[in-house]
C-alpha positions in Angstrom: -10.1 -17.0 19.6 -8.9 -14.6 22.4 -5.2 -13.6 22.2 -2.7 -14.5 24.8 -2.6 -11.8 27.9 0.3 -9.6 28.5 1.7 -9.8 32.0 4.7 -8.7 34.1 3.6 -10.1 37.4 0.9 -12.8 36.9 0.9 -13.6 40.6 0.2 -10.4 42.1 -3.2 -8.5 42.1 -3.7 -5.1 41.5 -5.0 -3.2 44.7 -8.9 -2.0 44.6 -9.4 -3.4 40.9 -11.8 -6.2 40.3 -11.5 -8.7 37.6 -13.6 -7.7 34.5 -15.1 -11.1 33.8 -18.7 -10.7 33.8 -19.0 -13.8 35.8 -16.1 -13.4 38.2 -16.0 -11.6 41.6 -12.1 -12.2 42.2 -9.5 -9.5 42.6 -7.8 -8.8 39.2 -4.3 -10.0 38.7 -1.4 -8.6 36.7 -2.9 -9.9 33.5 -4.1 -7.2 31.1 -5.9 -7.8 27.5 -3.2 -6.9 24.9 -5.4 -5.3 22.4 -6.7 -2.9 25.1 -3.0 -1.9 25.9 -2.6 -1.0 22.3 -5.8 1.2 22.6 -4.3 2.8 25.8 -6.8 1.4 27.9 -6.5 -0.7 31.1 -8.2 -3.9 31.3 -7.2 -6.5 34.2 -8.3 -10.0 34.4 -7.5 -12.5 37.1 -6.4 -15.4 35.0 -6.1 -16.3 31.3 -9.0 -18.7 31.6 -11.3 -15.9 32.9 -10.3 -13.7 29.9 -11.0 -16.4 27.4 -14.3 -17.2 28.7 -15.1 -13.6 28.8 -13.5 -12.7 25.3 -16.8 -12.7 23.2 -18.3 -10.0 25.4 -15.1 -8.2 26.1 -13.9 -7.5 22.6 -16.9 -5.2 22.1 -15.0 -2.6 24.3 -12.4 -2.5 21.8 -14.8 -1.4 18.9 -16.3 1.2 21.4 -12.8 2.6 22.3 -11.9 2.8 18.5 -14.9 4.6 17.7 -14.6 7.5 20.1 -14.7 10.7 18.3 -12.2 12.4 20.3 -9.3 11.2 22.3 -7.4 12.7 25.0 -4.6 13.3 22.2 -7.0 15.4 20.1 -7.0 12.7 17.3 -10.5 11.4 15.9 -12.3 9.3 13.7 -13.9 11.9 11.1 -16.7 9.3 10.1 -17.8 7.7 13.5 -20.9 6.4 11.9 -19.5 5.0 8.5 -19.8 1.2 8.5 -16.1 0.3 8.1 -15.6 -3.2 6.6 -12.1 -4.0 8.2 -10.0 -2.7 11.3 -8.3 0.4 9.8 -9.8 3.7 10.7 -8.8 7.4 9.6 -7.1 9.3 12.2 -7.7 12.9 12.1 -6.8 15.9 11.9 -4.8 15.8 8.7 -1.8 18.0 8.8 -1.8 21.1 6.8 -1.2 20.9 3.1 2.6 20.7 2.4 4.1 23.4 -0.1 6.4 23.3 -3.1 8.8 25.6 -3.8 8.1 28.0 -6.9 11.4 26.8 -8.4 10.4 23.5 -8.9 8.1 22.9 -12.1 4.3 22.2 -11.3 2.0 20.1 -13.1 -1.2 22.0 -14.1 -3.2 20.8 -11.4 -1.0 22.1 -8.7 -3.1 25.2 -8.1 -6.7 24.3 -9.3 -6.6 20.4 -8.5 -7.7 19.9 -12.1 -5.4 17.9 -14.7 -6.5 19.9 -17.5 -3.9 18.5 -19.9 -4.8 14.8 -19.1 -8.4 15.6 -19.8 -7.6 16.7 -23.1 -5.7 13.7 -24.0 -8.3 11.6 -25.5 -7.4 8.1 -26.9 -4.1 9.2 -28.4 -1.1 7.0 -27.6 2.1 8.5 -27.0 5.6 7.0 -28.2 8.6 8.9 -26.8 11.8 9.7 -28.8 15.2 9.4 -27.4 15.1 12.7 -25.6 11.8 11.6 -24.1 13.0 8.2 -23.0 16.0 9.8 -21.3 13.7 12.2 -19.5 11.7 9.1 -18.2 14.8 7.0 -17.3 15.8 10.2 -15.0 12.4 10.6 -13.3 11.8 6.9 -12.7 15.4 7.0 -11.1 14.3 9.7 -8.8 11.0 8.1 -8.1 12.8 5.0 -7.0 15.0 6.8 -4.8 12.2 8.5 -3.2 10.3 5.0 -2.6 13.4 3.6 -1.0 13.8 6.7 1.6 10.4 6.4 2.5 10.5 2.6 2.8 13.6 2.8 5.1 11.2 4.7 7.8 8.8 2.1 7.8 8.5 0.4 11.1 5.8 -0.1 13.9 5.1 3.3 15.8 5.3 5.9 12.9 2.5 7.3 11.4 1.6 7.5 7.8 1.5 11.1 8.0 5.2 11.0 8.9 5.8 8.9 5.7 4.2 11.7 3.7 6.4 14.2 5.4 9.2 12.0 4.3 8.2 11.6 0.8 7.5 15.5 0.4 11.0 16.5 1.7 12.6 13.8 -0.5 10.9 15.0 -3.7 11.9 18.8 -2.9 15.6 17.6 -2.5 15.4 16.1 -5.9 13.8 18.9 -7.5 10.7 17.2 -8.2 6.9 17.6 -7.5 5.1 14.8 -5.9 2.3 14.1 -8.5 -0.5 12.9 -6.3 -0.5 16.5 -4.7 -3.8 18.2 -5.3 -4.3 15.8 -8.2 -8.2 16.2 -8.5 -7.7 17.6 -4.8 -5.7 14.6 -3.4 -4.4 16.2 -0.1 -1.2 14.4 0.3 2.2 13.6 -1.7 1.8 10.0 -1.6 -0.8 7.2 -1.1 -0.7 4.9 1.9 -2.8 1.8 1.9 -2.8 -0.4 4.8 -4.3 -3.9 5.4 -7.6 -3.9 3.7 -7.3 -0.4 1.8 -7.0 -1.5 -1.7 -5.5 1.9 -3.0 -5.4 5.7 -2.7 -5.2 5.6 1.2 -4.7 9.3 2.5 -1.7 9.6 5.0 -3.1 10.6 8.4 -2.3 10.2 12.1 -2.9 6.6 12.3 0.3 4.6 14.1 1.1 1.5 12.0 1.0 -1.5 14.1 3.6 -4.6 14.2 1.4 -7.2 11.9 0.4 -4.5 9.2 0.9 -4.7 5.7 1.3 -1.2 3.7 1.4 -0.1 0.3 3.4 3.0 -0.8 2.6 4.4 -3.9 5.0 7.1 -5.1 4.8 9.4 -8.1 7.2 12.2 -9.3 7.1 15.0 -12.0 10.4 16.2 -12.8 11.7 17.7 -16.1 7.9 17.7 -17.7 7.6 13.9 -17.2 5.9 11.6 -14.6 7.1 8.4 -12.9 4.8 6.0 -10.9 6.2 3.2 -8.8 4.4 1.5 -5.6 5.2 -1.6 -3.5 3.6 -3.3 -0.4 5.9 -3.8 2.6 5.6 -6.0 5.8 5.3 -3.9 8.9 7.2 -5.6 11.8 8.3 -9.4 12.1 4.7 -10.3 13.0 3.4 -9.4 9.4 6.2 -11.6 7.9 5.1 -14.6 10.1 1.6 -14.3 9.0 0.9 -16.8 6.5 -2.2 -14.9 4.8 -0.3 -11.6 4.7 2.7 -13.1 3.0 0.6 -15.1 0.5 -1.2 -12.1 -0.9 1.9 -9.7 -0.8 4.1 -12.3 -2.5 1.6 -13.7 -5.0 1.0 -9.8 -6.2 4.6 -9.4 -6.6 5.1 -12.6 -8.5 1.9 -11.5 -10.7 3.6 -8.2 -11.7 7.0 -10.4 -12.5 4.8 -12.9 -14.6 3.3 -9.9 -16.7 6.7 -8.1 -17.2 7.9 -11.0 -18.9 5.5 -10.7 -21.5 6.3 -7.1 -22.4 8.0 -6.6 -25.9 7.1 -5.0 -29.0 3.9 -6.8 -30.5 2.5 -8.1 -27.2 -1.4 -7.4 -27.0 -2.4 -5.3 -24.2 -4.8 -7.8 -23.2 -2.3 -10.7 -22.5 -1.1 -9.0 -19.1 -4.4 -9.5 -17.5 -4.8 -13.1 -18.6 -1.4 -14.0 -16.9 -2.0 -11.9 -13.8 -5.3 -13.5 -13.1 -4.2 -17.1 -13.7 -1.3 -16.9 -11.2 -3.6 -15.2 -8.7 -6.1 -17.9 -8.7 -3.4 -20.5 -8.3 -2.5 -18.8 -5.1 -6.3 -18.5 -3.8 -6.1 -14.7 -4.6 -8.5 -12.6 -6.4 -7.8 -9.6 -8.9 -9.4 -6.3 -8.1 -10.6 -5.6 -11.6 -11.6 -1.9 -11.0 -8.2 -0.7 -10.9 -5.6 -1.2 -13.8 -2.3 0.1 -15.4 -2.0 3.2 -17.3 0.3 5.1 -19.9 2.4 7.5 -18.4 4.9 10.2 -19.6 4.4 13.8 -20.1 1.0 13.3 -18.4 0.1 11.2 -15.4 -2.5 8.7 -16.6 -2.8 9.0 -20.3 -3.6 5.9 -22.7 -3.4 3.1 -22.7 -5.5 1.5 -20.0 -3.9 -1.8 -18.8 -6.7 -4.2 -17.4 -5.3 -7.0 -14.9 -7.9 -9.3 -15.3 -8.3 -12.2 -18.0 -11.1 -11.9 -20.7 -10.7 -8.2 -21.1 -11.2 -6.4 -24.3 -8.4 -4.1 -24.3 -7.2 -2.9 -27.9 -3.7 -2.3 -29.3 -0.1 -3.8 -28.8 3.1 -2.7 -27.2 5.3 -0.8 -29.4 8.9 0.7 -29.1 8.7 4.0 -27.1 5.5 3.4 -25.2 5.7 4.0 -21.4 3.3 2.4 -19.1 2.6 0.9 -16.0 1.4 -2.6 -14.7 0.3 -2.6 -11.0 -2.1 -5.7 -10.0 -4.1 -5.3 -6.9 -4.9 -8.9 -5.5 -6.9 -9.5 -2.3 -7.5 -12.5 0.0 -11.5 -12.2 -0.4 -14.0 -10.6 -2.5 -12.8 -8.4 -5.2 -15.0 -5.8 -4.6 -14.4 -2.6 -3.0 -16.1 0.4 -1.6 -15.1 4.3 -0.7 -14.8 5.6 2.4 -16.6 9.1 2.9 -13.4 10.9 2.2 -13.9 9.9 -1.5 -10.4 8.6 -1.9 -9.8 5.5 0.4 -10.9 2.5 -1.3 -11.3 -0.7 0.9 -12.3 -4.2 0.3 -16.3 -4.9 1.1 -15.2 -7.8 3.4 -12.3 -6.2 5.2 -10.0 -8.9 3.8 -6.2 -7.8 3.2 -5.0 -6.7 -0.2 -1.8 -6.0 -1.7 -0.4 -3.9 -4.8 2.9 -3.7 -6.7 3.5 -1.7 -9.6 6.1 -0.3 -11.9 6.5 1.8 -15.0 8.0 0.3 -18.1 9.5 1.4 -21.4 9.0 -0.7 -24.3 12.4 -0.8 -26.3 14.5 -2.6 -28.7 17.2 -3.2 -26.2 17.4 -5.2 -23.2 19.1 -4.0 -20.2 20.5 -6.5 -17.5 22.5 -5.9 -14.4 24.9 -7.8 -12.4 26.4 -7.1 -9.1 29.0 -4.8 -10.1 28.2 -1.1 -11.4 28.0 -1.9 -15.2 25.5 -2.9 -17.2 25.4 -5.4 -20.0 23.5 -4.7 -23.1 21.7 -7.3 -25.1 21.3 -6.0 -28.7 17.9 -7.7 -29.7 14.8 -6.5 -31.7 12.7 -7.2 -28.6 12.8 -6.5 -25.0 11.9 -4.2 -21.9 13.5 -1.9 -19.5 12.0 -1.6 -16.0 12.6 2.0 -15.3 11.7 1.7 -11.7 13.5 -1.5 -10.8 14.5 -2.2 -7.4 18.2 -1.4 -6.6 20.4 -4.0 -4.6 19.9 -2.2 -1.4 16.3 -1.4 -1.7 14.2 -1.9 1.3 11.8 -4.8 1.3 11.7 -7.5 -1.2 10.3 -11.0 -1.5 10.4 -13.4 1.5 9.4 -17.2 1.9 6.3 -18.5 3.2 6.1 -19.0 6.8 5.9 -22.6 8.0 3.1 -23.6 10.3 5.8 -24.0 13.1 6.6 -20.1 13.2 3.4 -18.8 11.8 2.1 -15.7 14.1 -1.4 -15.8 15.7 -4.0 -13.6 13.9 -2.8 -10.1 13.1 -4.5 -7.2 14.8 -7.4 -9.1 16.0 -8.7 -9.7 12.3 -9.4 -13.4 12.9 -10.8 -13.3 16.4 -14.4 -14.2 16.8 
């Protein structure tokens, strides 16, 4: 289905310009294809009917324009022959690697790109003492602050590279190292994963569009401990009005919430995946099983591994002092993915949208709850969980209701256009 055309003067013709309709000899009116406008290309038609009649043939122009290796601004797609599965394309060149002051404690991969300590960890689980727990609380609080700072800058028209710059500066301001930077040679300070990108998207020069959804994955290293948190956000009002985008984002958020309810001493690790997959299927979403949660403490990705799918064989149970993440990834289509040639960006095989939410947990013998004032209520109990990276009252984003049929948007970014 062709989108509605954009016009300022529908009754006026454009001097010397013919309608682009293949079967039309008329002069062009003041009507232009909205997708071409976004791509910086002029394309005039004489009428909406003519545009619709020629839509199937005309939309091929969009792919050619997007696949041009070089643009007039010097940006380019580094993989012009790669068969991308969706609409997102990398936009290079990447900005230079950002630096961290030597006064800030660096993880062992900051120079070599190799997480040596993590690779030595083996299968041993770590349970934190009181000092370690306080260190984790602090770094997780800082990670939430950084995520909120970056999310506040999220809007149509900004690039993911700009968001990386904001993240990098916010980490330095908090005397923290952004854990992804040079981790196994990852080139940036956070992961930005739009639309069909499952995870580990590299921030680049791509401009965010009204209608995108974007996952921001923030990790910090401070005081010898790591924190890890991510959320998926709506870019502009059009994304919030798209039923499919809202369904996958809000279902993923709910899956995380349902899994957190199970966290307490004695809960088998395998139970989280059962709950996540059951809720995902109830909303006609699928779990991407390749990726899971993980332990986190003085190392970035130590044991245990936390599967997000049912009938997994994960061994072990939660015990006091264990810190780990739960970070389900759901998709609207097939739960398989493939790597881009950059060897980091992971996208769905069918180009369908995906969402992820994650948070760090501390298994404790106390349950901290909050209310609307600056006071915590401590419930003394033998079981419970503290969400170290919990949202604050003023955190950007947050859950929204499903749009009704009356106010639902047309397909976003041309993804459903035939």
